[in-house]
C-alpha positions as CSV (number, residue, x, y, z in Angstrom):
1,M,91.4,67.9,18.9
2,P,91.4,64.4,20.6
3,H,93.0,62.0,18.9
4,D,91.5,58.7,19.7
5,P,89.2,58.3,16.6
6,Q,86.7,56.8,19.1
7,K,86.3,59.9,21.1
8,A,87.0,62.3,17.9
9,L,83.5,59.9,16.7
10,S,81.6,60.9,19.8
11,L,82.1,63.8,20.5
12,I,80.7,64.7,16.7
13,L,77.9,62.6,17.6
14,A,77.5,65.1,20.5
15,A,77.9,68.0,18.2
16,A,75.4,66.3,15.9
17,A,72.8,65.7,18.5
18,F,72.2,68.9,20.1
19,G,72.3,70.8,16.9
20,L,69.5,68.8,16.0
21,V,67.8,69.2,18.5
22,L,68.5,73.1,18.9
23,S,67.5,73.3,15.3
24,V,64.3,71.1,15.9
25,W,62.9,73.3,19.0
26,L,64.0,76.7,16.5
27,L,62.5,75.4,14.2
28,G,58.6,75.1,16.5
29,V,59.5,78.7,18.0
30,L,59.4,79.6,13.6
31,L,56.3,77.7,13.0
32,W,54.7,79.3,16.3
33,A,56.1,82.5,15.2
34,M,54.4,82.7,12.2
35,K,51.1,81.1,13.3
36,R,50.5,83.5,15.5
37,R,51.8,86.4,13.7
38,R,49.1,85.2,10.6
39,R,46.5,85.4,13.4
40,A,46.8,88.8,14.9
41,I,47.3,90.1,11.1
42,E,43.5,88.2,11.1
43,V,42.0,89.9,13.6
44,E,43.9,93.6,12.3
45,R,42.0,92.8,9.0
46,R,38.5,92.4,10.5
47,L,38.7,95.3,12.5
48,Q,38.4,97.8,9.9
49,F,38.0,100.9,12.1
50,V,41.4,101.6,12.6
51,H,43.4,103.7,10.2
52,P,47.1,102.9,9.8
53,D,48.7,106.1,9.2
54,M,46.4,107.9,11.5
55,Q,47.6,104.8,14.2
56,D,51.2,105.5,14.0
57,A,50.1,109.4,14.2
58,L,48.9,109.8,17.2
59,G,49.8,107.0,19.1
60,G,46.8,104.4,19.5
61,R,44.3,103.0,17.9
62,V,41.8,105.8,16.7
63,L,37.7,105.2,16.6
64,R,35.1,107.1,15.1
65,L,32.2,107.5,17.1
66,W,28.7,109.3,16.3
67,H,27.2,111.4,18.7
68,D,24.8,114.0,17.8
69,G,24.9,113.3,14.5
70,R,28.2,114.3,14.4
71,L,31.9,112.0,13.4
72,A,34.1,112.1,17.2
73,T,37.4,110.7,17.2
74,T,39.0,109.7,19.7
75,V,42.3,107.4,19.9
76,V,42.1,104.4,22.0
77,P,46.0,104.4,23.9
78,G,48.6,102.0,23.0
79,M,52.3,101.5,22.9
80,A,54.5,103.8,21.6
81,G,57.3,103.0,19.0
82,N,60.1,100.7,19.6
83,G,62.3,104.0,20.2
84,G,66.3,103.3,20.8
85,L,67.4,101.1,23.7
86,I,67.7,103.9,26.4
87,V,64.1,104.9,26.3
88,K,63.2,100.8,26.0
89,L,65.5,100.3,29.0
90,Q,64.5,103.9,30.4
91,R,60.9,102.4,30.4
92,L,62.3,99.2,32.6
93,R,63.9,100.9,34.8
94,M,60.1,103.0,35.7
95,D,58.4,99.4,35.3
96,A,60.3,97.9,37.9
97,G,60.3,100.9,40.7
98,W,63.8,102.3,40.6
99,E,64.5,105.4,42.3
100,S,67.9,105.1,41.1
101,P,69.1,106.8,37.9
102,L,70.0,105.0,34.4
103,A,73.8,105.3,34.5
104,S,73.4,103.6,38.4
105,A,71.7,100.6,37.0
106,I,73.9,100.5,34.0
107,F,77.1,101.1,35.7
108,S,76.2,98.6,38.9
109,L,75.1,95.8,35.9
110,A,78.6,96.6,34.5
111,A,80.3,95.6,37.9
112,I,78.7,92.5,38.7
113,V,80.0,91.5,34.7
114,V,83.4,92.3,35.5
115,V,83.3,91.1,38.7
116,S,82.2,87.1,37.8
117,S,83.9,87.7,35.0
118,V,87.5,88.0,37.0
119,G,86.8,85.9,40.0
120,A,85.8,82.3,37.3
121,Y,88.4,83.1,36.0
122,L,90.7,83.0,38.8
123,L,88.6,80.6,40.4
124,T,88.6,78.1,37.5
125,L,91.5,79.6,35.4
126,S,89.1,78.2,32.6
127,V,88.2,81.1,30.0
128,V,84.9,78.9,28.9
129,A,84.1,79.9,32.8
130,A,85.1,83.8,32.5
131,I,82.8,83.8,29.4
132,A,79.9,81.7,30.5
133,M,79.9,83.1,34.4
134,P,78.8,87.0,33.1
135,L,76.6,85.4,30.7
136,A,74.8,83.6,33.9
137,S,74.8,87.1,35.6
138,M,73.1,88.5,33.3
139,L,70.5,86.1,32.8
140,G,69.7,86.6,37.1
141,C,69.5,89.9,36.1
142,Y,67.2,89.8,34.3
143,I,65.2,87.4,35.9
144,Y,64.8,88.9,39.1
145,V,64.2,92.7,37.2
146,T,61.2,90.8,35.5
147,Q,60.3,89.3,38.6
148,R,60.5,92.4,40.2
149,I,58.1,93.9,37.2
150,A,55.7,90.8,38.1
151,K,55.0,91.4,41.3
152,R,54.8,95.3,41.3
153,R,52.2,94.7,37.9
154,M,50.3,92.5,40.9
155,V,50.1,95.3,43.0
156,F,49.3,97.7,40.5
157,E,46.5,95.6,39.2
158,G,44.6,95.5,43.1
159,Q,45.0,99.2,43.6
160,L,43.6,100.2,40.0
161,I,40.3,98.9,41.9
162,D,40.5,100.5,44.9
163,A,41.2,103.6,42.9
164,L,38.5,103.3,40.8
165,D,35.7,102.7,43.6
166,L,37.8,105.8,45.7
167,A,37.0,107.7,41.8
168,A,33.6,106.4,41.9
169,R,32.8,107.9,45.3
170,S,34.3,111.0,44.5
171,L,32.3,111.9,41.4
172,R,28.8,110.7,43.0
173,V,29.6,113.5,46.1
174,G,30.0,116.5,43.2
175,H,33.8,116.2,42.8
176,P,35.1,117.2,40.0
177,L,37.2,114.4,37.7
178,V,40.9,116.2,38.8
179,G,39.3,116.4,42.0
180,S,38.8,112.7,42.0
181,F,42.2,111.8,40.9
182,R,43.8,114.4,43.1
183,M,42.1,112.3,46.3
184,I,44.1,109.1,44.6
185,S,47.3,110.3,44.8
186,E,46.9,111.8,48.4
187,E,44.8,108.4,49.6
188,L,46.9,105.6,47.9
189,P,50.5,104.5,48.3
190,A,52.5,104.0,45.2
191,P,52.8,102.7,42.0
192,I,48.7,104.1,41.6
193,G,49.5,107.3,43.9
194,E,52.2,108.5,42.0
195,L,50.6,107.8,38.3
196,F,47.6,109.8,39.4
197,G,49.4,112.7,40.6
198,E,51.2,113.2,37.7
199,V,48.3,113.3,35.7
200,C,47.1,116.0,38.5
201,Q,50.8,117.7,38.2
202,Q,49.9,118.2,33.4
203,Q,46.8,119.1,34.1
204,Q,47.6,122.2,36.4
205,L,50.0,123.1,34.0
206,G,48.0,122.9,31.2
207,V,47.4,120.2,29.4
208,A,44.4,118.7,28.2
209,M,42.9,115.8,30.3
210,E,42.6,113.3,26.8
211,Q,46.1,114.1,26.5
212,A,47.6,112.8,29.7
213,L,45.6,109.9,29.8
214,R,46.6,109.0,26.7
215,E,50.5,109.4,27.9
216,I,50.1,107.4,31.4
217,A,48.3,104.5,29.4
218,R,51.6,104.6,26.1
219,R,54.3,104.7,29.1
220,T,52.6,101.2,31.1
221,E,51.9,97.8,30.3
222,S,48.8,97.3,32.0
223,D,45.7,96.7,29.6
224,D,43.1,97.2,32.7
225,L,44.6,101.2,32.7
226,K,44.6,101.8,29.3
227,L,40.6,100.3,29.1
228,F,40.4,103.2,32.1
229,A,42.1,105.7,29.9
230,T,40.0,104.6,26.7
231,C,37.1,104.2,29.3
232,V,37.5,108.0,29.8
233,V,38.3,110.0,26.6
234,I,35.2,108.4,25.0
235,Q,33.1,109.4,28.0
236,I,34.7,113.1,27.7
237,K,33.7,113.0,24.0
238,S,30.6,111.5,24.2
239,G,29.2,112.6,27.4
240,G,27.8,110.0,30.3
241,N,27.9,108.7,33.8
242,L,31.2,108.6,34.9
243,A,30.6,107.2,38.0
244,D,28.9,104.6,36.8
245,M,31.8,103.7,34.2
246,M,33.8,103.4,36.9
247,E,31.9,101.1,38.8
248,R,32.0,98.7,36.0
249,L,35.5,99.1,34.8
250,A,35.4,98.3,38.4
251,N,33.6,95.6,38.5
252,V,35.2,93.8,34.7
253,I,38.6,94.5,36.5
254,R,37.7,92.3,39.6
255,E,36.6,89.5,37.3
256,R,39.9,90.0,35.1
257,N,42.0,89.2,38.4
258,R,40.0,86.3,39.7
259,L,40.2,84.9,36.2
260,A,43.9,85.7,36.2
261,R,43.8,84.4,39.9
262,R,42.5,81.2,38.5
263,V,44.9,80.7,35.5
264,R,48.1,81.5,37.7
265,V,46.4,78.1,40.0
266,L,46.4,76.4,37.1
267,T,49.4,77.2,35.8
268,A,50.9,76.5,39.1
269,Q,52.1,72.3,38.5
270,T,54.1,73.5,35.6
271,Q,55.7,76.7,37.0
272,F,57.0,74.2,40.2
273,S,58.0,71.9,37.6
274,K,60.0,74.5,35.9
275,R,61.6,75.4,39.5
276,I,62.7,71.9,40.0
277,L,63.6,70.8,36.5
278,L,66.1,73.9,36.4
279,A,67.6,73.1,40.3
280,L,68.3,70.0,39.7
281,P,71.4,70.0,37.1
282,F,73.3,72.2,39.8
283,F,71.7,70.3,42.9
284,I,73.8,66.8,40.8
285,F,76.2,68.7,40.1
286,V,77.2,70.2,44.0
287,L,76.3,67.2,45.0
288,L,79.2,65.4,42.9
289,S,81.7,68.0,43.4
290,T,81.3,67.5,47.0
291,L,81.2,63.5,47.3
292,N,84.0,63.0,44.5
293,P,86.3,65.8,42.7
294,G,87.2,63.7,41.2
295,Y,84.6,62.9,39.3
296,M,83.1,66.3,38.0
297,R,86.7,67.2,37.2
298,P,87.7,66.2,33.5
299,L,84.4,68.6,33.1
300,L,86.4,71.5,34.5
301,T,89.8,70.7,32.4
302,T,88.9,69.5,29.6
303,P,87.4,71.1,26.2
304,L,84.8,68.0,25.8
305,G,83.9,69.0,29.9
306,H,83.6,73.1,28.9
307,L,81.8,72.1,25.5
308,L,79.3,69.7,27.8
309,L,78.9,72.3,30.3
310,T,78.0,74.8,27.1
311,C,75.6,72.9,26.1
312,S,74.0,72.0,29.0
313,A,73.5,76.1,29.5
314,V,72.0,76.0,26.9
315,G,69.9,73.2,27.0
316,L,68.5,74.8,30.8
317,F,67.8,78.4,29.4
318,L,65.7,76.9,26.2
319,G,63.7,74.6,29.0
320,W,62.7,77.9,30.9
321,M,62.4,79.4,27.6
322,T,59.6,76.8,26.7
323,M,58.4,76.4,30.3
324,N,57.3,80.0,29.8
325,W,55.8,79.7,26.8
326,L,53.9,76.3,28.5
327,S,52.7,78.1,31.3
328,K,51.4,81.6,29.3
329,L,48.0,81.9,27.6
330,T,48.0,84.3,25.1
331,P,45.0,86.0,24.1
């Protein structure tokens, strides 16, 4: 605690200002989440065809269809329950396309955290740096994984259009639905080839086509794949031309991807500004440390400097989250 009352007052005012900014930001996030939740509840209330008990039991949204004067029930594939932490990590590993087991990935992350913490303490002899460096390492790993998943998802969306076109042509020449899926698994690379290969494998093991499609749609985050699985399940139950349905669905997905690319162009300025604003403090810190090391030494050697560095890291993280929300369009 500083003995100078002026320094103590400055420290209290800085902490109060930071707490005020953090409180206002958290209040804004809370109001935004409440508004979005009310909108979701209103949409669910207006869609009266969903039965909550049946939806929870089957792991999706239940639609009731009338075909030949009889009631036919189908399930729109949706996300399953939250499950445990291991299930979420396993799904994250699969979405990222890692071939290594989950235990190896967790061990590697733990090794990175320990090495970064020990290295930061040996270089700075500061407990705050030893705590902050593992958090920064985990944040960097999270950003890397999310970017890897986003790139893999973009590849998957492009391959899904080719898969639908290939399946439509295969169906028109007389191949069965399973045969068209097998052709997709043989002709297209991962990740779409592996996914349809898994459907064919489940079909050979005696699993119904509808159940296999629901399972792969449940395990993925792709809305286009969920739409494809839903259309196929409805066509199997009610009848229809699968080739025409797949061609129309491919056109719909093309238009969605075209709109998504346009959205990415419109939000490119926000993304670029986010990267510049996040990199600027680190660049200035390194530049000042190189030109005048004594000027930046109090940030690394005094308690007030440690507090300011911690507040800066929290502010950068909150700014990163805010810029991501500003550049994300919600339906």
